[in-house]
N, C-alpha and C positions, 0 to 999 in steps of 0.2 A: 672446542667447536660445539660439542654436544650441549654443554652448559649454556652457551650463547643461544642456541636454538630453543632451549627450554625457557630462557628468559624472554626471548622474543615472543614465544607462544603465550607465556603467562601475561606479558604486557598487552598482547592482543585481546586476550580474554578479559582482562581488567577494563580495557577500553570499551569493549562491547557491553559489559555490565554497567559501566558509567553512562553509556549512551542511553540505556533503558531507564535511567533516572530522569531524563529530560521530559518535560511535559509536551513539547512539540517536536515532531519528527519530520524529516524529509523522506523521499521515496527510498533512498539507500538505507536509511536508518529503519524504516518500516519493514523493508525486506529482511534485515537482520532480526528485527523484533518478532515478526510473525512467521518467518520461514517461507512466506509466499515469494514467488518470483516477481521480478520487477515488471515483466510483461503482464502478469495477472493483475498486479496492482494498477497498472496503467489502464487495463481493460475495465476493471472495477470503477476506476475514477471516471473514465469517459462515459460509462453507463450510469454514473451517479448512484452506484450500489455500495459505496464505501463513504463514510463521513470524511469530508475534507474541509480545510479552511482555505478559502481562496482570496488572495489579495490581488485585485485587478492590476496593480502596478508591478507585481512580480510574476514571472512566468512559472516559477516553481510552486508545486503543490506542497502544502503542509498538512500534517495530521495530528490531531490532539490525542494524546495517549489515552486519556479517560474515555473519550468517544470511541476510540478503536477497541479498547477493552470491552466496553458495553456491546459494541457491534459484534465482536468475536464471541462473546458469551451468549449472544442471541442465535448462535449456530447458523450463520449465513450460508447459503448454497454457493459454494465456490467451484462447483464442477465445470469443466470446460463446456459440457453440453448445455448447461443452464446459461452460461455466459453467451454462447453462440445464439441460443434462442432469444435472449434479451437484445442482443445486437441486431438480429434479424427483425425483431419487433420494432426496435427504434428506427431502423432504416425504413421499414414499411410506413410507420407513422410520419416520418419526415417526407417520404414521397407523397403521401396523402395530403399533407399540408402544402407542399409546393404546387400541387395541382389545383388547389382551391383558389 
């Protein structure tokens, strides 16, 4: 049983490594690649603070690995406080536009 668990763990690790070889990732793969939570990735996506590839015919978001690497190397502010500030700013701007 112990050997079987080791094999399953090893296969899981190999699967994760192979997933990082892909050029395009979905949210689940991006979570594994970056270590960010899916909720944080969804917040970043909705605030347009993370580079995404958007196909209007697909509901799923995709992320280009090269673009994500560049973005991460740029030391983006990922703090919850900053994201909340950006969300509040966006809501304020949307309210201003709807009143015009």
